[in-house]
FIVEX-291912 format. One record per residue: x negated, y negated, z negated of N, C-alpha, C in turn. Coordinates in pm, whole numbers, plus 50000, padded with zeros to 5 digits. Each point is the difference from the previous one (the first is absolute). Example, Ala and Ser with C-alpha at 12.3 -4.5 7.8 and 13.67 -1.06 7.14 Angstrom:
486815056949220500894988150000499104988050000
500354989550072499184988149994500774989149927
This chain:
079834979437238499435007650111500474994450133
501314997550013500554994550123499454986250027
499804992349894499444986550015498585000650054
499225009549953498625001650047499945003750147
500885009350042500045004050139500414988450090
500994992249953500484988750079498924989550016
499204998149892498954990050006498885004350093
499755013450005498915004950084500395001250146
501284999250030500465001350138499774987150076
499485001050122499724988250080501304993650047
499974986950015501154992850052500145003050149
501204998350058500185002550144499054991850086
499764987449961499104991650077498585005850002
499555004449883498655005749992499925013150078
501045007949996500035012350079499894996950149
500694989450042499934995950140498614995450039
499354992449911498644995450026499055011850014
500135009749910499145011850005500225007950129
501265000850042500305007350124499514992550123
499874986749989499594992050115498504998950019
499235004949905498534999050009499485007250125
500445012250023499515007750115500404993350132
501214994150003500434993150121499114987950026
499714992649893499154988150013498625003750053
499465011149950498685004550047500075004250147
501085006950036500175004450139500174988550096
500604989049953500224988450087498714992150027
499025001549914498794991750010499335000550137
499615011850050499305000250130500884995250115
501305003149995500894996050108500184984950001
500164994149881500144985549991498724992850039
498865005549959498714994150039499844999950151
500375011050065499915000850145500974990350066
501204998649941500964990550056499444985849995
499444996349886499434986649988498884997750100
499175010250019498904998950094500514998550143
501015008250038500554999250135500774987150022
500634994849895500704987250012499014988950035
498815000949942498954990450031499605000850147
499805012250050499605001750140501114996250096
501275000949954501144996350084500134984950013
499474992649904500054985550007500844993349893
500495007849903500794994249892499084993049900
500544990349930499254993549893500165008249873
499224996649898500095007049872501384998249939
500534987850007501324997349944501085007850073
499915000850132500995007450079499935015049970
498795005049983499825014249970500615003849865
499684992249898500535002849866501504997749997
500484989650068501444997150002500785011250067
499435006050105500685011150065500145011849904
498955002849924500075010949903500974996949887
500074987249960500914996049892501455001350045
500304995950122501394999650047500465013450057
499135006650077500405012250071499825012449914
498795002149947499675011549916500435013150066
499515002150121500295012450074498825002750092
499215009949965498765002450070500155002250150
500825009650041500145003150142500534988050078
500974992949943500574988350067498974989050017
499164998149900498994989550007498945003450104
499635012750010499045004150102500594998250140
501265003650016500654998350129500124985250035
500304991849900500094985550023498664994550048
498915004849942498674995750045499765003950145
500405012350035499815004650137500814991550097
501244996949963500854991850087499484985850011
499474994849890499414986650004498774999650091
499235010749997498765000450079500285000250150
501185004750041500335000450143500934988450040
500204990749907500764988050031501515001649999
500515009349923501445002349992500694988549926
501234996950040500754989349937500485003649861
500364989949922500405002049862501255008749989
500994997650085501255007549990499795014850025
499175003350100499735014150030499275006749885
499094992749935499285005749886500965003049885
500874990449970500975001949891500935011750030
500495000850123500925010650038499335013749994
498775000850050499285012849999499745004949859
499554991249913499735004049862501295003249925
501094993250037501305003149938500445014250035
499855003450127500355013650043499175010349927
498724997149986499105009349931500405001949854
500534989649938500305000449857501465003249967
500755004350100501415003649975500105011049894
498985008649995500025010949901500074994949857
499594987649977500044994549865501444998449949
500944998150091501414999549960500425013549940
499575010650066500345013549952499315003049867
498744996149988499275002549876500634992349884
500384987450025500614991849895501355005849958
500795004450098501305005849969499865012949921
499025008250038499755012649929499554997449857
499104990449983499474997149866501074993749911
500934993050061501074993749922500885010349930
500105011850061500785010849939499325005149873
498694998449992499235004849886499784989249895
500254987550039499734988649912501124997949899
499604995649881500994996649898500714987050038
501254998349957500714987450029499234988249943
499854989750082499254988349958500454988050080
499494988449962500364987750070499585000950147
500844994550088499745000850143498694993450038
499674988849934498774992850037498755008249966
500105008149894498875008649964499805010950106
501115006050043499905010450102499504994250132
500474988250034499554993650123498514996849994
499544996349881498604996349983499085012150015
500345010949933499115011650012500215007650131
501144997850067500215006150132498984994750101
499574987549979498974994350088498705007949991
499735005849886498745007249981500065014750034
501125004650057500115014150036499225002750128
499025008649990499235004750115500125015350003
499405006250100500045014650006499435006249872
498934993849949499315005549883500764997549871
500464987649979500734997049877501335007449996
500625001650117501255007650005499775014649962
498935005850052499715014149971499785002249851
499244991049937499725001449856501294998249920
500794989950034501244997349926501015011350021
500075005350121500975010650029499675012949926
498715002549978499595012349931500004998749848
500244988049951500024997949855501205007349939
499765006449887501095006849931500934989949935
501285002550012500974991049940500274987750085
500754990849942500394987850071498834990350011
500094991250096498984989750023500524986749949
499234993249918500404987049947499284988950074
500524987949986499374988450062498604997749942
499865002149870498694998149936498975009650057
500395012550021499095009950058499584995950140
500964995550081499714996050138499094987950005
500234990449911499144988249996498565003849965
499855009249906498665004749965499355007650114
500785008350068499495008050111499544991250115
500784989650029499724991450114498924989849969
499864996149873499064989549963498595002750050
499465011949968498635003150037499845002250151
500965007050061499895002950143500104987250082
500924991349964500184987250069498764991249981
499544999249876498814992049971498785005150074
499845013250005498865005950069500044996750148
501185000750059500134997450144499674985450032
500554990849922499804985750027498544995949975
499475003849884498654995949963498965005950096
500135012750031499015006450087500124995450145
501174995250040500124994050133499124987650009
500044991949894499164988149997498525003549993
499665010149919498605004249988499485005250134
500835007850069499605005250130499724988950099
500814989549994499794988550088498684993249969
499744997849872498774993149959498765008250034
500105013349984498885008750035499744999350151
501095000350077499864999150145499464986650044
500344989549925499534986650033498494998749982
499435008449915498564999249974499185007850100
500655008050085499285008050099499644991550122
498995003950076499644992750121501154999450099
500094989250076501114998050093500075011150104
498865004550048499995010650101500605012949947
499715003149872500535012149939501504998749976
500454988049963501424997749979500795002750127
499484995350114500705001950127500005014650042
498905006749979499905014150040500895008949914
500274995949877500795008149908501494999050027
500414991650096501424999050032500565013150054
499095008650052500425013250048500495008749886
499654996549876500435007949884501515000049986
500664989550051501474999349992500625011450080
499465002750118500525011050082499635013549940
498815000749941499605012449932500935003049883
500464989349931500925001849888501315006150046
500534995250113501265005450051499855014550043
498865003350060499745013950038499935008849875
499364994749895499895007449875501355002349934
500934990650016501355001649945500835009550084
499765000250132500835007750090499625014850005
498715003050003499545013850019500525009649892
499914996649870500555009349899501485002850019
500764989650041501435001950023500255009150121
499144998950102500145008550118499815014749966
499135002849904499725013949961501175006249925
500774991649930501075005149915501305002750076
500364991250095501285001250067499854998250151
500585009250076499984998850145500824988150045
501004996449922500874988850037499204987050006
498984998749915499174988050000499224998850131
499555011650053499275000050127500914994850111
501235004950003500974995650100500304985149985
500164995749875500304985949973498884990950047
498765003349964498854991850037499804999750151
500125011750064499825000850144501064992250076
501255001649957501094993050067499894984949982
499634995649880499844985649975498894994250086
498915007550017498894995350083500424998750146
500755009950050500454999650139500974988450023
500964998349910500984989250015499334986449992
499054998749908499274987449987499224996750128
499375010150058499244998050124500924996250116
501155006750009500954996850107500544985849988
500294996149877500534986549978498994989250040
498735002549970498974990150028499565000050147
499815012050057499445000850134501044998650110
501185005949981501024999750104501014988649981
500434998149876501014989849973499394986549963
498694999949975499274987749966500584993049876
500375008049903500504994749873498804996849912
500114989949918498894995949914499615011349905
498764999549950499485010649913500855002049876
500404988749939500795000949877501335006950021
500744995850101501315006050027499875014250051
498925003050071499775013750046499875009549882
499294995549896499835008249880501335002049929
500794989249988501315000949935500915009750075
500084998450133500875008650081499535014549994
498695002250010499475013649996500265006649866
499874992449892500245005549866501445004449983
500934991250036501435003149986500425011450093
499624999150127500425010050098499465013849965
498735000849963499405012949967500635006049875
500224991649899500605005049875501415005450024
500804992750078501375004450028500005012850083
499145000550102499955011750088499565012649924
498974998649920499495011549924501025004849897
500704990649937501005003749901501165007450065
500434995350117501085006850073499565013950042
498755001250044499475012950040499935009549881
499614994749885499915008449879501375004949957
501024991550009501365004049962500535010850093
499724998850131500445010150095499335013549972
498734999549965499265012349969500575006849875
500334991949898500595005449878501375006150026
500774993450088501345005150034499895013350073
499025001250090499815012550072499565011349907
499154996849902499575010049905501155004849912
500894990749961501155003749917500945009250076
500174997250132500885008650082499405014050015
């Protein structure tokens, strides 16, 4: 009886693959749009797919496209996306507490595939997380993101040139679509976005700082200021 149950039980890798199906489906439209916008930004097919292969971070890749479109330097792009992805250190550390002991290279390998979605699924899984489960979970989501980025580029390449240029506005619409739901949930996000916009404008118009560095400075300054304000508010409530 025990042998039959053991045989019918899915392996951790297969469980991970099954859990990653919904993530892979959810990534499809976002990756397709990224590939299309990468085309309108001026990237080649190889550059578009390579960015998805190496970075594998939706928000960071969209921001990188925006910075590229306004002529931002490479260092500012890397620094801005690094700041945006600092949360991945926290997610990796949190997931490590749930992970079974394993070889360091295995953990480092699947840590690369940790995104907001894969972390959420792995964190909610009952019991410990194994390397095999994580590899299965990440396999489909990573593959979906990379493949659909290339497909989106090819689809965009087949559209008329005039339509490709006009669709560049979709990049800004994407950022608005990401920002508005967050604004509805937390007042702190409204303060953060408003303060970052003001600081960015001051840096560019009054201090004549380049666009790339203005974004970096505005991001850091607004995040620090809002966090300090939030801590003071919590301290006042505790008193």
